[in-house]
N, C-alpha and C positions, 0 to 999 in steps of 0.2 A: 528828786528821784532820777536815776540814770539807767536807761535800758539799752540793750543791743537789739536791733530790729534786723532780722535776716530774711530777705525777700527779693526775688529776682524780677518781680513786676515793678518797674521803676515808677510808673504812674501811681500805682497803689501805694508804693512806699512814700512818694512825695506827699500825697494827700494825708496819709497816716501820720507822717512826721510833723507836718504843719499843724494838724489837729492836736497831737500830743504836746507839742511845744506850747500851744496856746493854753493847754491845761496844766502847764507847769512841769511837764515831764521832759527831761533832756534825752535825746536819742542819738546813739551812734548807729551807723547803717553799714550793712554788708550785703552784697548781692550774690554771694557764692560761698561754698564751704571753705574754700581757700582763704577768701577775704575775711570771713568770720573768725577763723582760727587765728589769723594774723592780728586782727584788731583785738580780740579777746585775750591774747597773750600779754597785752600791755595794760589791761584795765579789768577791774572787777565790776560787776553790774548788780543792780538791785533786782533785775529780772531780764529774761531773754525771750523775745517773741520770735518764733522760728517757723518758717515755712517748710513743709515736708518736701515739696518738689523744687530742687535746685539744679542749676545747669551742670555742676560737676560732682554731684552726689546727692544723697538724700538727707533730709533733716533728721532722720532716725540715727544715721551714722554720726552726724554732728552732735546730736544730743548725748550720745555715748561719750564723746570727747568732752563736752561741757560738764557732765556729771562727775567726770574724773578731775577736770581742771578747776572747776568752780562748784564744788558739791553743795554749797549752801545757797546757790543762786536758783530761784524758781524759773521754770520754763513753761511758756504758753505755746502750744502748737497751733499753726494755721494750716488748713488743707481745703482743697476743693471737693474732697470726698468725705462723706459722712459715714463710711463703712465702720461697723463695730470693731472689726479686726484692727483697723488703723488706730482707733481710739485706745483699744486695749494695749497695743504695742507702745503707743505714746506714753501711756501711764506707767507701763512696765519699765520704760527708760527714764523715768523720773519726772515726767511732765506733771504739773500741778493743775493745768487747765488746758482747754481745747476749744478752738473756735473754727466753725465751718464757713468758708467763703461762699457768698459775700457776707460780710459781717458789718455790724454797726460800729462806727468808730467810738461812739459814746459808751457802748458796751465794753469794748476793749479797754477804754480808759478806766471804767469802774473796776474791771477785773484786776488791772494793774495796781490801782490804789488799794484794793482789798488785800492783794498780796503784800504790799508794803506795810499795811496795817498789821497783818498777821506776823510778819517777820521784819522787825525794824532794821533799817539799813545800817551798815557800818558807819555811814556818813551822819547818822543821827547822833553818834558820839562825837565829842570834841576832836577836831583835827589838830594833831601836834606835829610840829616840824622844828626840831631844836628847841629853842626857848619861846617859840611862837605857838600860841594856842588859839584856835578858832572854834567857836560854838555857832554853827550855822543856824541852829534852831532858835537861839536867843539873839543872834546877831551881836555877839560879843567877841571882840578880838583883843588879845593881850600879848605883850612880849616882855618876859620877865615880870616886872611890876607895872609896866607902862600900858595904859589903856589906849588902844588904837581907834581913832575916829575915822570912819569911812563914809563916803557918799553912797546913795542907793546904787548908782551905776558901778562904783568900785566893789560893792558887795556882790553885784551880779557877776562881775569878772572873777572875783575871788572864789565865788561858789563854783563857777565853771572850771576853774583851775583845780580846785579841790576834788570835784567830781571826776576829773580825768587823771588825777594824781596816781602814779608818778610820771605819767606820759605828758609830753608837751601838748599844748593846744594851738592849732594853727591860727594864723591871722584871719583866714577865710572863715573859720568856725566862729571866732570871736565876733567878727563883723556880722555874721548871719544871726547869731544869738542875741547880740546887744543892740544891733540896728537892723531889725528885720525889714524895715521900710527902705533900706539903703540910703537913708538920709544921714550920711556920714562923710567926713573929709579925712584925708590922711593925718592931718594935725589933730583931729579929735581922737583918733585911735592912739596916736603916739602920746598925747597928753594924758589920756586915761591910764595907759600902762605905766607911764612915768610917775604919775601921782600915787598910784597904788604901790609901786615899788618904793617910793620915798616914804610913804606912810608906814609900810611894813618894816623898813630898815632905815634907821637913822644913821648918821655919819659913822659912829663908832661901832655899829652893829654889823654882824655878818650879813651880806646880801642874801636874800632868800628867793627873790623873784628875778628870773633871768630870761633874756631874749636870745634865742638861738637863731642866727641868721639863716633864712631859708627854711626853717622848721616851725618855729612858733615861740610861745611863751610857756615857761615851766616854773613850778615851785620846787626848789631843792637847795641843800645847804652848800653845795660846791658848784663852781663854774663848769 
């Protein structure tokens, strides 16, 4: 599950993201209306967790943008105010849930997982890129008639790339997600990317995993 978390309180955001990651939920983060619009223009999400009070606008305005740009993506609002008017406005703008600060991280996690259960993610369907087919649920990867065997860590990286597709994933994000304890060397990162690339694309096959210098790693059919 991949969500967008929009919150200007960085301490709260860091704690929330760490907790959700440990629960198996991937998180993209934005701390302003501008940043949220920019990030979401490149990625579809299973859910959006949205603070009402942001430094360059309100979550209500941002929700209007999201309901137009990603109409099938559920929104959970966060607010320090429990006023009924705010709740009614949030629901009128397409929110499916509402949490008042301070909130329990376990409760947010449960609500997100319930949303996913009610509305299966696009990523629950097989991911197809050219002649490559990936079933993340069953952990089955095939290319034409060839079955691709991947290590657990290669599956982690591939899942991360698919969840962010078609956007590239930066080296910093890969290191953070796959080696959260920072117990990694440059060679370990390079070896992982190289082995996944070679497993996905044999010599006569079109390369599908690309490294963009200074940007990150991406799945796509062309360089």
